[in-house]
C-alpha positions in Angstrom: 7.0 -48.0 -3.7 4.2 -46.2 -1.8 6.4 -43.2 -1.3 7.3 -43.0 -5.0 3.6 -43.4 -6.0 2.6 -40.6 -3.5 5.3 -38.3 -4.8 4.2 -38.9 -8.4 0.6 -38.1 -7.5 1.7 -34.9 -5.7 3.6 -33.7 -8.7 0.7 -34.4 -11.1 -1.8 -32.7 -8.8 0.3 -29.6 -8.6 0.7 -29.5 -12.4 -3.1 -29.8 -12.8 -3.6 -27.0 -10.4 -1.2 -24.7 -12.3 -3.0 -25.5 -15.6 -6.4 -24.8 -14.0 -5.1 -21.4 -12.7 -3.7 -20.6 -16.1 -7.0 -21.5 -17.8 -9.0 -19.4 -15.3 -6.8 -16.4 -15.9 -7.0 -16.7 -19.6 -10.8 -17.1 -19.6 -11.1 -14.0 -17.3 -9.1 -12.0 -19.8 -11.5 -12.8 -22.6 -14.4 -10.8 -21.1 -15.1 -7.3 -22.3 -15.4 -4.6 -19.6 -19.2 -4.7 -20.0 -19.3 -8.5 -19.5 -16.9 -8.4 -16.6 -18.9 -5.7 -14.9 -22.2 -7.5 -15.4 -20.8 -10.7 -14.0 -19.4 -9.0 -10.9 -22.7 -7.2 -10.3 -24.6 -10.5 -10.5 -22.2 -12.2 -8.1 -22.6 -9.4 -5.7 -26.4 -9.6 -6.1 -26.2 -13.2 -5.1 -23.9 -12.6 -2.1 -25.4 -9.4 -0.8 -29.1 -9.7 -1.9 -29.1 -6.5 -3.9 -32.3 -5.0 -5.2 -32.6 -4.0 -8.9 -31.7 -0.4 -8.4 -28.6 -1.4 -6.4 -27.6 -3.9 -9.0 -27.7 -1.3 -11.8 -25.7 1.2 -9.7 -23.1 -1.5 -8.7 -22.9 -2.6 -12.4 -22.2 1.0 -13.4 -19.4 1.3 -10.8 -17.9 -2.0 -11.9 -18.1 -1.0 -15.6 -16.2 2.2 -14.9 -13.5 0.2 -13.1 -13.3 -2.4 -15.8 -12.9 0.2 -18.5 -10.2 1.9 -16.5 -8.3 -1.4 -15.9 -8.6 -2.3 -19.6 -7.2 1.1 -20.6 -4.4 0.8 -18.0 -3.6 -2.7 -19.2 -3.4 -1.5 -22.8 -1.1 1.4 -21.8 1.1 -0.9 -19.7 1.5 -3.4 -22.5 2.7 -0.6 -24.8 5.2 0.5 -22.1 6.4 -3.0 -21.4 9.7 -2.2 -23.2 10.4 0.4 -20.5 9.9 -2.1 -17.8 12.0 -0.6 -15.0 10.1 2.2 -13.3 11.6 4.9 -11.1 10.8 5.1 -7.4 8.7 8.3 -8.1 6.7 6.5 -10.9 6.0 3.5 -8.6 4.9 5.9 -5.8 2.6 7.7 -8.2 1.0 4.5 -9.4 0.5 3.2 -5.9 -1.1 6.5 -4.8 -3.4 6.5 -7.8 -4.5 2.9 -7.1 -5.2 3.8 -3.4 -7.1 6.9 -4.5 -9.3 4.7 -6.8 -9.9 2.2 -3.9 -11.0 5.0 -1.6 -13.3 6.4 -4.3 -14.7 2.8 -4.8 -15.4 2.5 -1.1 -17.2 5.8 -1.0 -19.3 4.9 -4.1 -20.2 1.5 -2.6 -21.1 3.0 0.7 -23.7 5.2 -1.0 -25.2 2.3 -2.9 -25.3 -0.4 -0.3 -27.1 -0.6 3.0 -25.0 -0.6 6.2 -25.3 -4.4 6.5 -24.5 -5.0 2.9 -21.5 -2.7 3.0 -20.2 -4.5 6.1 -20.5 -7.8 4.3 -18.8 -6.3 1.1 -15.9 -5.0 3.3 -15.4 -8.5 4.8 -15.4 -10.0 1.3 -12.9 -7.4 0.0 -10.6 -8.0 3.0 -10.7 -11.7 2.5 -9.9 -11.3 -1.3 -7.0 -9.0 -0.4 -5.6 -11.4 2.1 -5.8 -14.3 -0.4 -4.1 -12.2 -3.1 -1.2 -11.2 -0.8 -0.9 -14.8 0.4 -0.6 -16.0 -3.2 1.9 -13.4 -4.1 4.1 -14.5 -1.2 3.6 -18.1 -2.1 4.5 -17.5 -5.8 7.7 -15.6 -4.7 8.8 -18.5 -2.5 8.3 -20.9 -5.4 10.6 -18.9 -7.7 
């Protein structure tokens, strides 16, 4: 009986977790690029203790990124019918993404102090590890 009760609790907890993730993803999608950039800048201000000038500059960087992502997302949804991409197209997309990441690092390095930049790097690496971990976890589930 205890084993059945435990298994039932596990299943319901996992379903709740899935629903929460889905709600979080949906709520994230509802923000405009301006709102998203502002929220990210404020979060960084809290974590890295940015001054007003830094906060404005970081907000501008995030706004540029958010607008780019919104445009890219709109273009991708139009091209969803042509879902399979060639190897060359995938390589081009990955190169573009990496180039944008390099540019973002350079911009952040000019805005942040050395200590803040180091902290930001650690935060970025942690976020990347978590994403790659979740991708692997999701693939195993399927």
